[in-house]
C-alpha positions as CSV (number, residue, x, y, z in Angstrom):
1,M,12.5,-8.0,-9.9
2,R,15.5,-9.4,-8.3
3,T,18.5,-7.7,-6.9
4,D,21.5,-8.8,-4.9
5,E,19.5,-8.0,-1.7
6,G,16.5,-10.1,-2.7
7,R,13.2,-10.0,-4.4
8,F,10.7,-7.2,-4.3
9,V,7.1,-7.5,-3.4
10,W,4.1,-5.2,-3.3
11,I,1.9,-4.9,-0.3
12,F,-1.7,-3.6,-0.9
13,V,-3.8,-2.3,2.0
14,M,-7.5,-2.1,1.1
15,F,-10.0,-0.7,3.6
16,D,-13.6,0.4,4.1
17,L,-13.7,2.5,7.3
18,P,-16.8,4.1,8.8
19,V,-16.7,7.9,8.7
20,V,-20.1,8.9,10.2
21,T,-19.0,10.3,13.5
22,K,-16.2,12.8,14.2
23,T,-14.3,10.1,16.0
24,E,-14.6,7.7,13.1
25,R,-13.4,10.3,10.6
26,R,-10.4,11.1,12.8
27,A,-9.5,7.4,13.0
28,A,-9.8,7.0,9.2
29,T,-7.7,10.0,8.6
30,K,-5.1,8.9,11.1
31,F,-4.9,5.5,9.4
32,R,-4.5,7.0,5.9
33,E,-1.9,9.5,7.1
34,F,0.0,6.6,8.7
35,L,0.0,4.7,5.4
36,L,1.4,7.7,3.5
37,D,4.0,8.4,6.1
38,D,5.1,4.7,6.0
39,G,5.7,4.9,2.2
40,F,2.5,3.6,0.8
41,L,1.1,5.2,-2.3
42,M,-2.6,5.8,-2.9
43,I,-3.5,3.7,-5.9
44,Q,-7.3,4.4,-5.6
45,F,-9.5,5.7,-2.8
46,S,-9.0,3.3,0.1
47,I,-6.4,1.2,-1.8
48,Y,-2.8,1.9,-0.9
49,A,0.4,0.0,-2.0
50,R,4.1,0.0,-1.3
51,A,7.0,-1.9,-2.7
52,C,9.6,-3.5,-0.4
53,Q,12.1,-6.3,-0.3
54,E,10.4,-9.6,0.4
55,E,12.3,-10.0,3.7
56,A,10.8,-6.7,5.0
57,A,7.2,-7.4,4.0
58,D,6.3,-9.0,7.4
59,K,7.7,-5.9,9.2
60,H,5.5,-3.5,7.2
61,I,2.4,-5.7,7.6
62,A,3.0,-5.7,11.4
63,R,3.3,-1.9,11.4
64,V,0.0,-1.6,9.6
65,T,-1.6,-4.1,12.0
66,K,-0.5,-1.9,15.0
67,Q,-2.2,1.1,13.4
68,L,-5.6,-0.5,12.6
69,P,-8.6,1.7,13.5
70,P,-11.1,0.3,16.0
71,A,-13.9,-0.3,13.4
72,G,-14.2,-1.1,9.7
73,S,-12.7,-3.6,7.3
74,V,-9.0,-3.7,6.4
75,R,-7.4,-6.3,4.1
76,I,-3.7,-6.8,3.1
77,L,-2.6,-8.5,-0.1
78,Q,1.0,-9.3,-0.9
79,I,2.1,-9.9,-4.6
80,T,5.4,-10.2,-6.4
81,D,6.8,-7.3,-8.5
82,A,6.2,-9.4,-11.6
83,Q,2.5,-9.8,-10.7
84,Y,2.2,-6.1,-10.1
85,A,3.8,-5.4,-13.5
86,R,1.1,-7.4,-15.2
87,M,-1.7,-5.3,-13.7
88,K,-3.9,-3.7,-16.3
89,V,-5.5,-0.3,-16.0
90,L,-8.9,-0.7,-17.7
91,I,-10.1,2.9,-17.4
92,G,-8.3,6.0,-16.6
93,R,-4.5,6.1,-16.5
94,V,-1.6,5.1,-14.3
95,T,-1.0,7.8,-11.7
96,E,2.2,9.8,-11.4
97,N,2.8,8.1,-8.0
98,E,2.7,4.7,-9.7
99,K,5.1,5.8,-12.4
100,L,7.5,7.1,-9.9
101,A,7.4,4.0,-7.7
102,S,8.2,1.8,-10.7
103,K,11.2,4.0,-11.6
104,Q,12.4,3.9,-8.0
105,L,12.4,0.1,-8.0
106,I,14.5,0.1,-11.1
107,L,17.0,2.3,-9.4
108,L,17.2,-0.1,-6.4
């Protein structure tokens, strides 16, 4: 999708965090809460995504990087809005959050 302001991209944050100890559980919860507060949508457990203008992607990636928990594995993937639109849901259904996010992009 293109607008006068630029192209939209999707940022995916995928993670596998330890949750054995109370400290680890707190760190994982704090990280998930940060993602939600920063406008990410939970696509699946431990997979969060947000749409933003291409020019702002590095800013959001830097914000996630500053909030990384001390242990575990976190990956970030950036794709275009056109690539996101071609995603297939093979089992289950598209969540209400995903439907709303797509409609919000259209409004922008």
